[in-house]
N, C-alpha and C positions, 0 to 999 in steps of 0.2 A: 503494500499501499506506499502511495504516497505522503509526504507531511500533512497536505490540506486533509485527505482523506481520512489519515487517523486522528487529525485535528477535529473534522468534523464530526467523526464518530463520537468523539468524547463528547462536545458540545451537545450533541443529542441528546446522551445517556443525562449529562447534568442537568439539562432543561427538563427529559421526563423524570427525575428523581425530585425535581421542587427546587432546583436552583436555579431561578428565573432573571430575579433583578440584575438590570447590567452592569451596576458597581460589582456585586457579588460574583455575577457568571465574570466578568471581564479580568476579578481579580483571579479568580478560580483557573482559567485558561490561562492566564497569565503565568501564573503559577508552575502550572505543568507544562507549559512553553521550554520553559527555563530547565526541569526536571529533567525531562526527556530528549533534550537537545533540540528543541525546534519543532516536534515531533517529529523527529526524523530516523528514531529509533525507540526499542522495547526491550535493548538490555546496554548495563551500563559499558562504554567506551575505557575500555584500560589498556590501550595501548598506549602509554608513557614513556616519555625519554627519562634516564636516571635523573638528567637536571629537572624537570615537570616534575618527576615524582617526588621527588626532595622539595618542590615548592611548594607543593599542595598536602604531602602527607610528612614535614619538617617533624624528626623524632617519634614516629610512630614504631612504637616496639624494636626501639633502639635504633634505626635509621636513618641517624645521626650526618654521615657523613657520602659527598659523591659517591665515593670509592665503592660504598654498600650500595645505596640506592643506583648506581648501576650494573651492579650485580643481581640486584632485583630485577630490575628490568630487564634483564637479558634474559631473564625467563620466561618472559613471554607475559599473557594478559593472566593466566589462572597462576603463576607464581604471584603476578602483583596481587591479586587479589587475595591469595591466601598471607601474604606479606602484611600488609596494608587493613583487612577486617580481622585476620585471626590473631594469635597469639593471647597476651595479657588482656591486651586493649578490645581485641572481638571480644574474649570473651566477657571483661565488664560491660561492654556497651552495645552489645549487639548479641550476645547469647551465644555468641560461634565458638561448643565447647571440645567437638569434633574436628581434626584433621580434615585439613578440605571444606571446613565450612565456608569459608573467608570467598570460595573461589562459587560454592554450591550455590550459597545465597548471595550472592552477588547481585546490584541493582539491575533490576526488573519493571516494567509496565511504564504507566505513565508519570506514575509519585516515584518510579524509581527504589519500589520496596526492598530493602536490605536486612539482613542479620535472622540468624534464624528464630531468635524471639517476636521478631517481627512478623516473618512468616508465619509462624505456630499463630499470634494471637490473631493476627487478620484472618487466616485460614479457616482460625475457630469460630471467629464471630460471623463470616460468610456462609459455612461448611463449606469447607474446600481443604482437601489434604496436601496445603501448599509445601508441606516439611519432604512427604514422600515425594510429592511430585511439582517441585519448586519453578518446572518451567512454565506450568500453568500459568503463570504470572505475566508472561510476557502475550495472552493471547489476548485479543483485544476486546474483545466483550470480559474477559474477567478481569482485565489490566483497567477497563472504565467502570466496575464496577469496586476495585479497589481505591482507585483516585475519590470515586466520590465518597467511599467511608470511610476513607483517612480524612478529607475534608470536615464533614458532618461530624465525626468522633474528636480530631481533635484541635480544628479550625473554631470552627457552629456552638461550641460549650463555650469558648473563650470570647466569644462575640467578636472578633476579629476578622470575617468576613471581608469586611470593609476597607479592610484594613493591609496595605499588602507588606509593610515590615514584619507586623507581628503574626500575619498567615506566614510566612517566609522561617520566621523563627518554628513556630508549633508545626511545619513539614520538615525543615532542614534540620532543626535541633543549633541552628546560626545563622546566619548574614549571609551565605553562599551567594554571589550573584544577583545581589540586589540593586544594582544600578540595570541590570535585565530586566528583572523582575517587575518592577515600577514602569518601565519604558513597555512592556508586553503586557501589562494589564492594562496601561493605558490605552494600545492600539486596539485591546480586545474590546474594551466597553466603549468605546468612539465608536467602530466598526459594528457593535450589537445598537448602539442608539440609532445606527442609519440604517439600520436595518438587515446586519448580516444573516444569511441563511444558510442553513447546511447546503450542501449539494450542490451548490450555488459557482455561477461565473467569477465569482468574485476571489482573489488572490488572499491568500490567507491575511489577515490585519499587518501579522510581523512583519510580511512582507510587500506591502502595498505601497509603497514607495522605492525604487532603483535606492540602493542602502551602499556605501564606499566602504573602504577601507575602515573608518573613523568610527561608521555605526555597527558593524557587523559584530556580535556578542562570539565569546571563545566558542561556545558551544553549536554555533552556527559556525562556524569558519572550519570546526574540525568537522562538523556534519559535511561542507563540500569537501573540502580534504578527502573524508572518505569516499563520496562519491564518484572524483576525479580517479585517485588510488582504483578503486574496483573497476575502470572503465580503460586503463592503462596509462593516464597520463602523467610523467616525470617530471622529475625537475631540468635545470638547464646541465647536469651533468650524465643525463640518462637514469637517476636514480629514483623511486616509488615515492613520492611526496610523505613528508614526513608531519602525520595530523595534530599537531601541536597545539592549532589551535591563532598562530597568529599569523594575519593577513602580509605575508612578508610579497618581494618582488617574485622567487618563483613560483609560490601560491596565484597571482594574480598574472603571471606569464602564463603558468597550466591552464586557468580560466579563457585566459583570452585564445590561446589555441585550440579549447573545446570550442569557444564561442565561432570562433573561425570553421572549424570543422563542420557545423551545425548551422552552420549559414545563419550567427548571429552576428550584433554588431557588437565587434571584438574591443570594449571596451574595459574589461578587466572588472566588470561591476556584477552583481551575483543580483541582477531582478529576476520576478517572476518569472519571465518567459525562459532566462537561462535556469533557472533553477528545476524549473519544471520539466526542460530539457536532461539535464541532467540527473533528475529521477526517474525520468524514460527511459534513458539510457542502460540506468542502473540494471534493468531487465532484459536489456539486449547487448551483453558489452561482449559479443563474440566478435565485433571486429574493433575491438581494443589494438593500439599501437603495438602492443610488445605479444600479443597471443600465437601461439603457436600450433601448428597443426602435428607435428614430428614428436617423437617419446619423449617424455621427460626423462631426470637423471635417474629419478626409482626406478624407472622400467630398463632394465637388462639390455633393450635393444639401441638405446642411446650409448653412444661414443664414450662420453665420461660417466658411465653409471661407473664403475670400478672405482676411480676415483672419488665420487659420492658416497661410495660405502666407507672407503678409508676415513673421511672427512666423519659421516656419521658415526661410526663406531667410535673414533675419540673423541666426538660433541659428547655424545651419550655417557662414555669415562667421565669429563667434567661436570655431567650434570650430576652425576652421582656422587661425587666428589663434593658436590655443593649442597647436596642433601635436598634438591629440585628434582621435580619429575621431568622427562622427555616426552616432547610429542610434533605438532604441527612446528611450531616456535623452531624447534631444533632442526626440522629438514630444512626450513629456510634459511636456518644458518648455512647447513652443510650445502645446498646450495648452492648461493652467492659465494662461499671461499672456496667452490669445485668451480665456478666460470672464474674466479679472482685466478686461481692456478692455471687454469688450461689458458686465461690470457698471457701469463707467466711464463709458460712454456714449460710446466710441471708436468709429468704423467702420471703422479703417485705421488699419497699423500703421508708420510709417515707418521707427523706426529702433531698435533695441534695444541696452541698453549693461548691463556689470554692475557692482557698487560695487564700492567699492575694498577690499572684504575678500572681494568674491566671493560674499558668502551672497546678496544679491537680485539679482534681475535686472527692467529695465524695461523698456517699452515707450512710447513717445513717439508721438503725433501732431503733428504741425507742426513747426516749425523751435526748434531744440534751446532756443533763446537766446531766442523767443518769449513775450509773457506770456498770451497764447494756447492754450497747446501744453493735449493733456492729457496725461497719464503714467497707468501703472499700473504695478503691480509684484507680484511674488512670491517668496515664500523657495524659494531655490535648491532645496534635498534636499527638500522639500515637495511641489516640481513635480514634481521625479525620480521620486518615489515615486505619482504621483497616476495612475491609470488615463486615458488617453485618455477613455472611454466616459466617467468619472465629468465631466469636463473639457468634453465635447460637451455632458452634458445640462445642466449648471449655464451654459455659453454659452446655450444654447438657452432656457431659462428667463429669464436675462438680460436676452435677445433681446426675446423676447414681452413681458416686463414692460414694458421701455423701447417697443416698439412700443404697448404697450394706453396707457402714457401718452401718448403723442404724440397718439395717436387723441381720447382724452379731452380733452388740452390744443385740439387742429384745432377738438373738437367747440365746446367752452366758448367758445372763438373765434369760431367762425361764429356760437351763438346770441348773444353780445355784439354782435355785428357787425347782426345782423336786429333786435335790440331796437333801438340806435342810429338803425338805419333807421326803422323802427314809427316814432321818436320824431320823427326827421326832419319823414316823411310828417304827423305829427300838426300839428306847429308851422308846415307852411306853410299 
């Protein structure tokens, strides 16, 4: 579903539940707009860089240095969720008492329900087993019930339904994103007063005007970056966009490229037409710039499969050593490392290691202290976010390039030898 469809569904559910006053309804829709990233997702975005992770969760469960934050971030979304929502903090504040609860009970739905205690309590109140089936909180119908229930259970009893700041605290336990909530609530209230209807032609109230870099909320930028990544758009170095919430020159350039590809005005502004095209393209991204129909690195038919398996095996050993589970993120790093190693002219990976601050991972061919060893490296967070399809295509292209170079060199050497023999024959 598009962001507008998600928002309209919740608006309809809220009105049927008796939330009809434009000011209260505007506040409700504005709060949920920020909670679920502009209605663009039903599951918490946990793709953090180490720097951003430390900024958002400073000191959480002892994570108080860049090196520690980078180590956690390198594990991918699941490791991040367990690190920031588990441990002593998660047990005390969220009731996350079992290993893996941080990931199992991560933020879901319109209100981003988080933590075992909240899943259990809300589930009982709504007659749902959300502890055994936490994924139900992502279903739009159930997510709408939870959001309305949360509002009536936490906001209305405090008489805060018309106060954006107080409702923010009731829902979030703090004032995260308060400026964005004020703007969103104001936009929704104004739109409702002007007759906004569900399933109509109007854009979302928060998208009613083209927005520039200065006016996009961090959550909205992340949503746009994720849509661009999913459709294969990259930065100036050919790397996938980092969904960091910053509308920098790389993101703006990717937006302009997308607009050009889709015959839109290439102004780098995410207006209603651009956002609609992005969200429509998410469901048909088969023509993404980096898509490939060839075998992936995890397929024995790929020329780089053997090296990929070597990289993956070494990375899995690192995961065990750092006490984190292996998963898709491990395969992505292995793919990126294989592509980098192939580009460096390597034909095997003997060892893999992390930099001291855990921001880069290295592949080595040969003895570690040998002057003849070959080394390739990649940025960990960029590797985690690089699809295996892209790495597979890059590795294949690099392999072909090296093969062509080797063939040309062999041909040149053979020609030189032939000419030398002919000269020797003439001198005899």
